[in-house]
N, C-alpha and C positions, 0 to 999 in steps of 0.2 A: 263189261267195264270193269275195271280193278277197283274194290270199294276201300282199299287202301290208299288208293293216289291221294286224296285230301290229306290223308294223315304225313304221308311223308312228304308232301309240299309243306306241312307244317313245321317238317322236323329241320328242313331246309332254312327256316329262317335265322337271321343273327342272333336273335333272342334264345331260339331252339338250342344252336350249336353252344351257346354260352351256357347254357343250363348244363346242356351234354357235358360238355368237357370240365364243367365243375363236378357233377357227379363222377366222372371218370376220375378227375383228380382226388377225390374225397374218397374212394375206393381204393387209388392207387396208396394213397396214405396210411390208411388201415391197414393193408397189406403189408406196408413198410414195418408199421409199428408192431404188428402180430409178430412179424420175421426178429425183430430184435429183441422181444421178449420170450422167445425160445432159449433152450438151453439144452446140452447135452444130447441125447439120440435124436431127438426132434429136429434139432437145428442141422444136425448132418443130413438129415433126409430133406429138408427143406433147400438146403444147399446143394446138394446133389441131383435133387430135380431141376433147380434153376440151370446148373450146369451141364444136364441134360439137354434143355430148351434149347441154350445157346448155342450148342453143339449141333443139334439139328439145324436151328436156323441157318447156323454157318455153313454147313453141308450144300442145303438149299442154294444159298446166295452163289457158293463155289460154282454148284452143278449149272446156274443158268448164267454163268461166265463162260464157264467150260463147254456148254451146249455148242454142238456142231449144228451148222446151217449149209445145207445145200445149195449150190449158184452152178449155172452154165453160163460159160463165156465163150467166144468165139473171138481169136486175135489171128493177126498175118502168120502165114504159113503154119497153122495150126487148123484144125478142125475144131467143132465145137466139143469143149471139155467141161468137165465135171468138177467143181472144186468143193472141198469143204472148209467152211472157216467158221472160228470160233471169235469171241470179242477182242480178244488179243488180236488174232490175225486181221480181225478187220480197221483196228485201229494201224496195222502196219501198212495194210491196202489203201487206207485213207492217206497216210504220210507218203506214200508213193504216187499217188493221185496229185496230192498237191503238188510235190516235186516236179511230175512230168510236164502239169499244165502251166505252170508258174514261169516257165523257162524259156527263154529266146529260142531254144533249140527246137521247140514247137510252132515257132511263129515264121510260117513260110516266108522267104526272101523272094520278091516280085523282082524278075530283072537281075540288074547292077545291085537294088537297094540293098542296107545292112553289108556287114562285115562277116565274112567266111570265119574270119579267127574267132569274133565273138560267137558264132555259134559252134564251132568246135570246143572252145572254151565251156561252153555252156553244157554242152554233151559231157564234155569230160566231170564236169559236176553234179550232172544226174548220176552219171556212174559213179561216182563217190560215195554220194547221199544214200544211193538205194544199195548200195555194198555195205554201207553202215548202219542201215535201217534194219537190214535182214541180221547182221551181226549182233544187233544190240536187242533183238527179240529171242524169244524162246523159239525152238523149232513147231513148228504146227503137228498136230495130232494128224498121222498119215492113216486113210481110210483105204481099204483094198479098193482098186479100180478108179480112186480119186486123185485131183490133185490139189493142192497148196498155193498158197500165195507167194511162198518162196519160190516155186516151180516156174508162175508167170514172171517172177523180176528177174529170176538167173536166165529166163528163156529171151527174154528182153535184152539183156545186157550183152549175153554171147551170139543172139541172133541180128542184132540190130544195132548196138552201141559199137561194140568192139570190133567188127569186119569194116564198119565205116572208119573208126577211129585209126585202128592200126593202118588202113590204106592212105588216108588222106592228110592226117595229120602229118606225117614224116616230109609228105611231097610239099605242102604249105610251108614249112618251116626250113625245107632245102630253099624255097623261092625267098624268103623272109631273109635270109642270111646268105644268100648270093649277092643281092645288093638292096640294103635297108632300107635305101631312099627310094625305090620303087613302090607306086601304090598297088596294093592288092589287085586293083581292076585291070592290070597289067599280066596277071599271072595267066600265062597258056592254059592251063587247066582248070581255069576258074569255071567255065561255064560248064565242066563235066562234073565237077565237084558240087556244084548247085543242084546240078539234076539229081545225083546220087542221093544229095540231101533232102530233097523234096520228098522223095520215096521213104527216106527214113522218118521223115516228120509226119507222115501220112501214116505210117505204122505206129508209131510212138503214139497218135491220136488213139487209136485203137487199142494201144496197151492202156492208156490213161481210161479208157472207157473201161476196160475189164477190171481195171483196179477199183474205178467207181462202183461196178458191180459189186465186188466183193466187199468191198466196205458199206455196202446198203446205201449208196448215195443217190438222190431222186433228182432227176432232170441233168443228168451229168453232162449232157451232150450241150446245153444252154450255158451251165458252168464254163465249159472247153470253150464254145464260141465265145464269152463274155471276156475270158482270160485272154485269149488271142487279141482279141480286138482291143484291150486296154493296153498291149503292148507297144 
């Protein structure tokens, strides 16, 4: 049994914390008073020592921010890959996760429900915001044999969004311009577009889960399902 346990319990009381705070404050005041009384060489020594301590703390904070974390992610068309992320890369991954799961483009369209034009517009929006998120962030540190959040995002853009949009956006636009009065439900290629859209949406879900893992999001599947049900 730890004989110091009763002592530590007393130190946790509000009265004990107040006393400790008073003592620490008094000690800090004495140190400040002593420094203000220094002059000449002693003042330079104390000032230099303080500056050195601050620089050490700054390096420690920077080191924690720049520290790399290894994460394994599996996404469509790719085998399991190892990624390395720091705090800044996690923030980029979080932004991409939010952008991916809060759009109509990730909400399946059942039968003839919903509009394909809305889905395509949402996909275009996701493409633009993902690109801006990458442009506004500093490049991640590249580790040998490991990937970065940029790789996952660019893969999503080039393998999922770009092929689908380049195929179906011109076709839908042509139908809309041919006779603006006709409803989208009369588009002959609508069923084929919806079928391919479902595949893209399923794949985007997996990319969203990948971004969540890189960002350190817990219960990502529950968050994604909740976002989709809310739409």
